[in-house]
C-alpha positions, 0 to 999 in steps of 0.5 A: 870289920878285920879280923885278928892275923893268925901270923905271930913273928917268933921272938928270937927270930932276930939277925946279929950284927955279924950277919948283917955285915954278911948279907951287907957285903955280898949285896955291895960286892954284887952292885960292884960286878954289876959295873966292873965291865967299867973297869975290865971291858974286855973281860971273856968273863960276864960279869953280870953272872956274878952280879946276879948270883951274889946278890938274888943265890948266894945273899937272898938266897941264905935268908930266905932259907934262915927266915924259914927256919927263924933262929937267931943263930944260922944254922949248918944247913944255911952255912953251908947254903952259903958256903957253896952259892959261894963256890956255885956262883964262881965256877958258874962266873969261871965257866967251870961247869961240872962241878956247877951242875953238881953243887947245884943239885947239892944245893938242891936238896939243901933247901927241899931238906928245910922246905920239907922239915917245914913245910910238906914233901908235896905242896898240899898246902896251895890247893887247901883254903885252910892254909894262909896265903902268906904260907903259900907264897912261902912254901912258892919260895922256896919250890921256885929256888929249888927248882930254879937250881936244878932247872939251871943244871938241866940248862948247863947239860944240854947247852954245853954238853948234850947240844940236845935242844937248840932255842936263841932263848934257852942261854944259861944267863935268862935261867940265873935271873931266874934266881930272883922270882924267890926273893919276890915269893917270900917278899910277897909272902911277908906282905900277906903275913902283914895283912888283917884277916878280911870277913869279906869273901871277895878279899879273902877270894882275891887274896887267893887269886893273887897266889895263882896269877903271879905264880902261873904267870910268872911260869907261863910268861917264862915258857914264852920267853923261852919259845920267842911268843911275844903277843902273848907274853904281853896278856901274860904281862898285862894279868900279871900287873893288873894281879900286882895292883890287885894286891897292892891294893889289898895291902894298902888297905889290909896292911898293918899300920906299922913301920914294915908297911912302908918299906914293903909299899915302896917296894910294891911301888918298885914292883909296879915300875917293873911290870910297867916297863915289862909291858913297854919293853915288850910292845916296843918289840913290834915297832918296825925300828926295833933294835935289842941296844936302842932299848936296853937302857929300858932293860936295865931301869926293869932289873935295877927296879926288881933286884935293888928295889922290891926285892932289897925291900922284902929282904930288908924287912927280913934282916930286921924282922923282929928290931923294927921298929929302927930309927931311921927317917923312913920317906929320907931313905926310900927316896934315896932309894929311889933316886939310886934305883932308878937313876944313878943305877941304871946310869951307871952302866956305861957312865962311872960317875954314876956308878960311884954314886949309886955304890954311894948311894946304896952303902948308905942305904944298907947301914940305915936299913940293916945297922940303925938302933932300934925306936923303942918309944916309937910304935909306927913309922921313923 
């Protein structure tokens, strides 16, 4: 027997067309920069940074703040975050680090002002059994975003100026990739918010365990990456994989039968792909003929499945939060999404034709997800 979920979406949380256009453009331009090395192969600048920043920090971070404030029109703080994050991305890309460090602190303060307004200064909710798990993931997303900005500025300060600590993995681009984690956490928040409450203690305990395993697991895993401890990485990724599968099972069982569930189930599928590919990539380090270039394709597939697969599913649901059900055939769009992310995009890293196919497929996917009309005749999925 399941109890009604106490989570009810705000009726005025609807993104207008202009906001969808802005996010759609950011997402498309981000993917373009992911292939820009094919256009300018000998550039002294790393286009991968813009690829990551525009999708994760600028577009994704802005949506996390907008979703937190849940207003029909975008708030001033969110506009400010979007503008400053674009400026920060530009400075970091051009290696102009002092203004980038200052902007990262300002951006972190904006995120914290939103988090404290909606939750509390100290995250007491993490330790409360009365706090729903979806709210725990939501606050963790905001906290991770602000901490990621602060830590990145500290890494810049150390690597570029103070040079107090040297580690091969203590690199800016390693920490910049961490901006995808807040998006992952907000997607988990959505998944848990669409679950029915359960009267079974085992399922409630699994929800709580899922929160702690995901958050602590990723933090510990990141530490092991920095210190280049391969065997512990295998252990942690295996635990994370088990946690993901347990959450997947809960969502499949307890998730309400609505159209959003199809997109989020698809997102969980991408997350499983990232978990498996991550474990395989770490295990390959133990092979006698391992070299980073030899298995770069696997890391590329892992990255695309995470950013443009798993994370995009959550962000798309945020963009259309109170619009569902929408007039689109869910299964064909989900199928195109998987082909684009797992075949066209990874192969596009080395072949311009596949890069073009990935870009076209991605534009079609975003067009349907962001701008397809509401289907008032349908209560469930299209």
